[in-house]
NUKENU-972803 format. One record per residue (C-alpha): residue in one letter; chain; x negated, y negated, z negated; residue number from 0. Coordinates in pm, 1 decimal. Example, Ala and Ser with C-alpha at 12.3 -4.5 7.8 and 13.67 -1.06 7.14 Angstrom:
// NUKENU-972803
 res chain       px       py       pz   n
   a     A  -1230.0    450.0   -780.0   0
   s     A  -1367.0    106.0   -714.0   1
// end
This chain:
// NUKENU-972803
 res chain       px       py       pz   n
   m     A   9555.5  -7516.0   4169.8   0
   f     A   9309.8  -7782.1   4351.0   1
   r     A   9003.0  -7840.2   4184.9   2
   f     A   8788.8  -8117.6   4253.7   3
   n     A   8434.8  -8149.4   4171.4   4
   t     A   8207.4  -8440.6   4096.9   5
   i     A   7843.8  -8430.6   4080.4   6
   l     A   7691.5  -8740.3   3866.2   7
   t     A   7315.3  -8753.0   3874.4   8
   v     A   7181.7  -8844.0   3533.5   9
   a     A   6804.4  -8990.5   3444.2  10
   v     A   6662.1  -8787.8   3107.1  11
   l     A   6357.5  -8889.7   2944.2  12
   g     A   6208.1  -8652.6   2728.4  13
   a     A   5869.3  -8621.8   2637.2  14
   g     A   5730.1  -8948.2   2816.7  15
   l     A   5878.2  -8767.3   3117.2  16
   a     A   6209.5  -8860.2   3377.3  17
   f     A   6370.3  -8619.8   3520.7  18
   l     A   6723.3  -8596.6   3651.9  19
   a     A   6974.7  -8402.1   3567.4  20
   p     A   7334.1  -8284.7   3722.6  21
   v     A   7654.4  -8343.8   3530.1  22
   v     A   7957.9  -8179.3   3650.1  23
   t     A   8271.7  -8338.9   3616.1  24
   t     A   8618.4  -8161.9   3691.1  25
   t     A   8933.3  -8336.7   3818.1  26
   d     A   9255.3  -8113.4   3763.8  27
   a     A   9447.9  -8187.3   4042.3  28
   v     A   9819.4  -7993.1   3850.3  29
   a     A   9955.7  -8302.7   3758.5  30
   a     A  10196.3  -8343.4   3468.7  31
   g     A  10528.5  -8126.9   3555.9  32
   a     A  10354.3  -7955.5   3808.7  33
   c     A  10399.4  -7600.1   3847.8  34
   v     A  10165.4  -7284.6   3960.4  35
   n     A  10241.1  -6981.2   4020.2  36
   k     A   9973.8  -6708.0   3900.2  37
   a     A   9897.4  -6337.5   3828.9  38
   g     A   9609.8  -6124.7   3695.2  39
   e     A   9496.3  -5800.7   3647.6  40
   g     A   9321.8  -5611.1   3370.9  41
   t     A   9163.8  -5254.3   3303.2  42
   n     A   9146.2  -5093.0   2905.1  43
   n     A   9162.4  -4782.2   2721.1  44
   t     A   9485.6  -4978.3   2565.8  45
   e     A   9825.8  -5095.8   2737.0  46
   d     A   9764.2  -5380.0   2510.4  47
   g     A   9442.9  -5454.8   2588.0  48
   a     A   9489.9  -5443.9   2986.6  49
   k     A   9759.8  -5701.0   2950.8  50
   f     A   9538.4  -5876.1   2747.2  51
   q     A   9306.6  -5895.6   3021.4  52
   a     A   9548.7  -5969.9   3280.7  53
   y     A   9678.9  -6251.7   3102.1  54
   e     A   9309.3  -6442.8   3080.5  55
   a     A   9310.9  -6374.8   3429.0  56
   v     A   9585.4  -6563.8   3452.6  57
   l     A   9499.1  -6828.6   3263.9  58
   q     A   9137.3  -6853.7   3393.1  59
   a     A   9291.8  -6874.5   3744.3  60
   t     A   9508.7  -7178.8   3615.6  61
   d     A   9244.7  -7378.5   3366.6  62
   w     A   8947.5  -7288.0   3218.5  63
   g     A   9035.9  -7530.2   2918.5  64
   s     A   9375.6  -7379.8   2820.1  65
   w     A   9197.3  -7040.5   2840.7  66
   a     A   8953.4  -7136.2   2615.9  67
   s     A   9191.5  -7302.1   2370.2  68
   w     A   9393.2  -6991.8   2382.9  69
   m     A   9106.0  -6728.7   2331.3  70
   a     A   9020.1  -7013.4   1994.6  71
   g     A   9403.0  -6998.8   1868.7  72
   s     A   9700.9  -6787.8   1941.4  73
   q     A   9558.9  -6545.3   2235.8  74
   k     A   9990.9  -6465.1   2249.2  75
   i     A  10056.0  -6342.1   2574.4  76
   g     A  10301.2  -6610.4   2734.4  77
   t     A  10142.8  -6920.1   2604.9  78
   a     A   9897.8  -7164.9   2725.3  79
   p     A   9778.3  -7491.4   2570.6  80
   g     A   9920.2  -7753.8   2763.6  81
   y     A  10127.1  -7564.1   2983.2  82
   t     A  10507.6  -7423.6   2958.4  83
   v     A  10482.8  -7063.4   3098.0  84
   k     A  10810.1  -6874.9   3213.4  85
   n     A  10891.1  -6591.0   3427.4  86
   v     A  10610.4  -6360.8   3293.8  87
   k     A  10687.6  -6063.9   3422.6  88
   s     A  10411.7  -5740.4   3371.0  89
   k     A  10349.0  -5383.0   3532.3  90
   c     A  10146.2  -5145.7   3386.4  91
   v     A  10039.5  -4805.2   3527.3  92
   k     A   9822.4  -4508.9   3303.1  93
   g     A   9537.9  -4340.2   3493.6  94
   g     A   9178.1  -4395.6   3556.3  95
   l     A   8987.1  -4569.0   3257.5  96
   g     A   9305.1  -4580.8   3060.7  97
   f     A   9547.3  -4844.9   3180.2  98
   t     A   9587.2  -5123.0   3486.6  99
   c     A   9818.9  -5437.6   3397.8 100
   k     A   9921.0  -5673.4   3633.0 101
   i     A  10093.0  -5970.6   3495.9 102
   q     A  10249.8  -6222.3   3694.5 103
   a     A  10408.1  -6641.2   3556.3 104
   t     A  10466.7  -6944.0   3582.8 105
   l     A  10306.1  -7215.5   3448.3 106
   c     A  10367.7  -7587.9   3408.0 107
   k     A  10176.2  -7838.8   3306.9 108
   a     A  10267.2  -8031.3   2984.5 109
// end
């Protein structure tokens, strides 16, 4: 996914002093219907926890806004607000700190 950042400079008045504050706006280049393939990895002392972290990485790599909505909502692996999710695959191994899981998915902008 490509992101284009635009930095705007905004004059802010406070306590009689003017200063400039940068404001960052982001334009998402994933158009409606466009799909991306993403993968993430997570480690936790439980397999479910490692899968959760791996899927979080997938969402964060795709769209921070969708991740934030997901965290505030269902937190169900295989869902992503604003996206259709398909081809979710996971692989976990035991060892080290508990479990390490990798998740791969295709996310299509709704």
